[in-house]
C-alpha positions in Angstrom: -8.1 33.6 -41.7 -7.7 30.4 -42.0 -8.0 27.3 -39.7 -4.6 26.5 -40.5 -3.6 29.8 -39.3 -5.5 30.4 -36.4 -4.8 27.0 -35.5 -0.9 27.8 -35.0 0.7 29.7 -32.1 2.8 32.9 -32.0 6.5 33.0 -33.4 6.7 35.2 -29.8 4.3 32.8 -27.8 6.0 31.7 -24.6 5.1 28.6 -22.9 5.0 29.0 -19.2 5.3 26.1 -16.9 2.8 25.1 -14.4 3.1 26.3 -10.9 2.4 22.8 -9.5 4.9 20.7 -9.9 4.0 17.0 -10.7 4.6 17.0 -15.1 1.8 14.5 -16.8 2.1 11.0 -17.5 2.5 10.4 -21.1 1.8 7.7 -23.7 4.3 5.8 -25.6 2.5 4.7 -28.8 1.8 1.2 -30.1 0.7 -1.5 -32.8 -1.1 -3.8 -30.3 -2.9 -3.3 -27.0 -1.3 -5.3 -24.5 -2.7 -7.7 -22.5 -2.8 -9.2 -19.2 -3.9 -8.4 -15.1 -1.2 -6.1 -14.9 -3.4 -3.9 -17.3 -6.7 -0.8 -17.7 -7.9 0.3 -20.8 -10.2 3.8 -21.3 -10.9 5.7 -24.3 -8.5 8.0 -26.5 -10.1 11.3 -25.5 -9.6 13.2 -29.1 -8.7 16.7 -27.1 -6.7 18.6 -25.6 -4.7 16.9 -22.2 -5.0 19.3 -19.5 -4.2 19.1 -15.9 -6.7 20.9 -13.9 -6.1 22.1 -10.0 -7.8 24.1 -7.4 -6.3 25.8 -4.4 -9.2 27.5 -2.8 -10.3 29.8 -5.1 -7.9 29.8 -7.8 -7.8 27.9 -10.3 -5.0 26.5 -13.0 -5.3 24.6 -16.5 -2.1 23.1 -17.6 -1.3 21.7 -20.6 0.9 18.5 -21.3 3.5 20.7 -21.7 2.6 23.2 -19.2 1.2 26.1 -21.0 -1.8 27.6 -19.3 -5.2 26.7 -20.6 -7.5 29.0 -18.4 -8.4 31.5 -20.4 -9.2 30.0 -23.4 -11.0 27.8 -21.6 -13.2 29.9 -18.6 -16.3 27.8 -18.8 -13.7 24.7 -16.9 -12.9 27.3 -15.2 -16.2 28.9 -13.2 -17.1 24.9 -12.6 -14.4 24.1 -11.5 -14.8 26.8 -8.7 -18.3 25.7 -8.4 -17.4 22.1 -6.9 -18.1 21.3 -3.3 -14.0 20.9 -3.2 -11.8 23.3 -3.1 -8.0 21.8 -3.4 -7.2 18.6 -6.3 -5.5 18.1 -8.7 -7.4 16.4 -12.0 -5.7 14.5 -15.1 -7.7 15.0 -18.3 -9.1 15.9 -21.0 -10.8 19.1 -23.0 -12.6 18.4 -25.5 -15.8 20.1 -27.2 -19.3 18.5 -27.7 -20.3 19.0 -31.8 -23.8 17.2 -31.9 -22.7 13.4 -30.9 -18.9 13.3 -31.2 -16.7 15.8 -30.2 -14.6 18.3 -32.2 -11.5 19.0 -32.8 -11.9 22.1 -35.5 -14.0 24.1 -32.8 -11.5 23.1 -30.1 -8.6 24.7 -32.1 -10.7 27.9 -32.7 -10.6 28.4 -28.6 -6.8 29.3 -28.9 -7.2 32.3 -30.1 -6.2 35.7 -28.7 -9.0 37.4 -28.5 -11.1 37.8 -25.2 -14.0 38.3 -26.6 -14.1 35.2 -29.0 -13.5 33.4 -26.2 -15.9 34.7 -24.4 -18.4 34.2 -27.0 -16.9 30.7 -28.4 -17.4 29.8 -24.7 -21.2 30.1 -24.4 -22.0 29.1 -28.3 -19.4 25.9 -28.0 -18.9 25.1 -24.3 -16.2 22.8 -23.6 -16.5 20.0 -20.7 -13.5 18.3 -18.9 -13.3 14.5 -19.0 -11.8 13.3 -15.8 -9.7 10.0 -16.0 -7.0 10.2 -12.8 -7.0 11.9 -9.6 -3.2 12.4 -8.4 -4.4 14.8 -5.6 -6.9 15.8 -3.5 -7.1 17.6 -0.2 -7.1 14.8 2.3 -4.2 13.3 -0.3 -1.4 15.4 -1.5 0.4 12.8 -2.7 -2.1 11.0 -4.2 0.0 10.5 -7.1 2.3 7.7 -5.2 -0.4 5.1 -4.9 -0.5 3.0 -7.7 -3.6 3.5 -10.5 -5.4 1.0 -9.1 -5.3 2.5 -6.0 -6.3 6.1 -7.8 -8.8 5.0 -9.7 -11.2 4.4 -6.9 -10.1 7.7 -6.0 -11.2 9.4 -9.1 -14.6 7.5 -8.9 -15.6 8.3 -5.5 -14.6 11.5 -6.7 -16.9 12.3 -9.0 -19.8 10.5 -7.3 -19.5 13.1 -4.7 -18.8 16.2 -7.0 -19.2 16.2 -10.4 -23.5 14.5 -10.3 -24.4 18.8 -10.1 -21.7 19.6 -12.8 -22.6 18.0 -15.6 -19.7 19.9 -17.8 -17.2 17.3 -15.4 -17.5 13.9 -16.6 -15.8 10.6 -15.1 -14.0 8.8 -18.2 -15.2 5.1 -18.2 -12.5 2.4 -17.8 -12.7 -1.1 -17.9 -10.1 -4.3 -17.4 -11.5 -5.8 -20.2 -9.1 -6.4 -23.0 -12.6 -7.6 -25.1 -13.9 -4.2 -23.8 -11.1 -2.1 -24.9 -10.8 -3.9 -28.5 -13.9 -3.1 -29.2 -13.7 0.3 -28.2 -11.2 0.2 -30.2 -13.1 -0.5 -33.1 -15.9 1.5 -33.1 -13.5 4.7 -31.8 -14.0 7.7 -33.8 -16.1 10.7 -33.7 -14.1 12.2 -30.5 -12.0 8.8 -29.3 -9.6 8.2 -31.6 -8.5 4.4 -30.3 -7.6 3.2 -26.8 -5.4 4.4 -23.2 -3.9 1.3 -21.7 -2.3 2.1 -18.0 -0.7 0.0 -15.4 -3.0 -0.2 -12.8 0.2 -1.5 -10.1 2.2 1.8 -11.2 2.7 5.0 -9.2 1.7 8.0 -11.6 4.2 8.0 -14.1 4.6 12.5 -14.2 6.9 13.5 -17.2 7.5 9.3 -18.7 5.9 6.7 -20.6 6.9 3.7 -19.2 3.1 3.3 -17.1 1.0 3.8 -20.3 0.3 2.9 -23.9 -2.0 4.6 -27.0 -3.2 2.2 -29.7 -4.5 4.2 -32.2 -6.3 2.6 -35.8 -3.3 4.4 -37.6 0.0 5.9 -36.4 0.5 9.3 -35.5 3.2 11.3 -34.4 3.6 14.3 -32.9 6.8 16.4 -34.8 8.4 20.0 -35.0 8.1 21.7 -38.2 11.6 22.2 -38.6 12.1 23.7 -42.1 9.5 23.8 -45.5 10.1 23.6 -49.3 8.1 25.8 -51.9 6.2 24.4 -54.4 7.1 24.3 -57.6 4.0 26.4 -58.6 2.8 30.2 -57.1 -0.4 30.6 -56.2 -1.2 34.2 -57.8 1.9 34.5 -59.0 3.2 34.4 -55.0 5.8 31.4 -53.8 4.2 29.1 -51.2 4.7 26.7 -49.2 4.9 22.7 -50.9 5.8 20.7 -48.0 7.0 20.6 -43.9 10.5 19.0 -43.0 9.7 17.1 -40.0 12.4 16.8 -37.1 12.0 14.5 -33.7 14.7 15.3 -30.6 17.3 12.4 -29.0 18.1 12.3 -26.4 21.2 15.0 -26.7 18.7 17.5 -27.1 19.4 17.8 -31.7 16.7 18.0 -33.3 16.7 15.6 -36.6 14.9 15.4 -39.8 13.0 12.9 -40.5 10.7 12.9 -43.2 8.7 15.4 -44.6 4.2 15.8 -45.4 3.1 17.1 -48.4 -0.2 17.0 -47.9 -1.2 20.7 -47.2 -4.5 21.9 -48.4 -4.4 24.3 -51.5 -6.8 26.6 -50.0 -4.2 27.0 -46.5 -1.4 27.5 -48.2 -0.7 31.4 -48.6 -1.8 31.6 -45.2 0.6 29.0 -43.9 3.4 30.7 -45.5 2.7 33.5 -44.1 3.1 32.2 -41.3 6.0 30.0 -41.5 8.2 32.7 -43.1 8.3 35.1 -39.9 10.3 32.0 -38.9 12.9 31.4 -41.2 16.9 30.9 -39.6 19.2 28.4 -39.6 20.1 25.7 -38.2 16.7 24.5 -38.8 17.6 20.4 -37.8 21.1 20.7 -35.9 21.0 17.2 -36.4 20.8 15.1 -39.1 19.4 17.6 -42.3 17.3 16.9 -45.3 19.3 16.5 -48.3 22.0 15.2 -47.1 23.7 12.6 -49.7 22.3 9.6 -50.7 21.8 8.2 -54.2 18.0 9.5 -53.9 19.6 13.0 -53.1 18.5 15.5 -56.4 19.1 19.4 -56.0 15.6 20.0 -55.1 16.0 18.0 -52.5 18.9 20.4 -51.7 16.8 23.9 -51.2 15.0 23.7 -48.5 14.2 27.0 -46.0 14.8 26.3 -42.3 12.7 27.1 -39.5 13.1 27.9 -35.4 11.6 25.2 -33.8 8.2 26.7 -32.7 5.4 25.2 -34.1 4.1 21.4 -34.0 2.1 19.3 -35.6 1.0 15.4 -35.4 1.1 13.4 -39.0 0.0 10.1 -39.5 2.4 7.6 -41.3 2.6 4.1 -42.0 6.3 2.8 -41.7 9.4 4.5 -39.2 12.7 2.7 -39.7 16.5 3.4 -39.6 15.4 7.3 -37.5 12.9 8.4 -40.2 9.9 8.0 -41.4 10.3 5.8 -44.9 7.6 7.3 -47.1 5.6 10.7 -46.9 3.4 11.4 -44.1 -0.1 13.2 -44.1 -1.1 15.6 -41.8 -3.6 15.3 -38.9 -3.6 18.6 -37.1 -1.9 20.9 -35.9 -0.9 20.9 -31.4 -0.6 24.1 -30.2 -0.8 22.6 -26.6 2.5 20.9 -27.3 6.0 21.5 -26.6 8.6 21.1 -29.7 10.8 19.6 -27.0 8.5 17.1 -26.2 8.4 15.7 -30.1 11.0 13.1 -29.2 12.3 9.7 -31.0 11.2 8.2 -27.9 6.9 8.4 -28.3 7.7 5.5 -31.7 9.8 3.2 -28.8 8.3 -0.1 -30.1 8.9 -2.8 -27.2 11.3 -5.5 -28.5 9.9 -9.1 -29.1 12.1 -11.7 -28.4 12.8 -13.4 -31.9 13.1 -16.4 -30.4 10.3 -17.0 -29.0 8.4 -16.1 -32.4 9.8 -18.6 -33.8 9.3 -21.9 -31.4 
């Protein structure tokens, strides 16, 4: 079984909302790092975002989409139960160390239906939990309502008291220094793929992008795979996928075609095709669809297979305008930890600059 096949979620897999009422903060992708006293900076870790909560003898791990991650990371559940604190909610990132770096490939291997395999990998490639926020504790269940400038000291005190004897938990560094953040961005790689900037004067921004921005060396977006086209050439006499058609949701819940990616490894195409074909079903895109009338339309551009909106892929792009990627994108990674409905145009919005001020 290929890495791509293992990374993709099963079409029958259902998302279960977290029993915790809090929804994870989201980040808006921006080109430039914000500068000012109202910002705190942190490394952007290359892992699975996770809300980890403990209530007595019960530990819950939830992805941003509300999916249960506990079964895939039993070592984190046991480590959380070993902490002295018995009631808390942490926001952080799950990563898997590999030498002096973090391996997203090893992390993806953990999303597997076989309990025996998950157990083996939890011992061979144990995960870490990097904490960067503390929305609730036993003594302050409404800590999320406090601004970050108060939550961060609470997190540091919690980490000092709880993490020292349990190295599977780590505290993510934070700084108010713009110069330090620039250094982090310059040195990103090997497990950190950029910088996160957070507003220190705002409470925990559950479910929106108003209080957090992400800055990478490249621009990326999480997109729904709304359809695909077969390649011109066959592999071993069989048709295989040639390109994926990408979509984003608008405010009305309609999925719009925004571009494509064709950078698929040849060896991955047969397994990926086998994964895509069972998902073929109209309409694929309820909003703008591929192959619409334009001067660039060709006979081939109208030939595509619509898919059920089940799969999410993160792509790298150079320019987005007119509600579409202006050039082909490249695949960065599959995102089984994200719900398709989270893939919205909002993640691409930039804060508009005043053009008159730019002319002064």
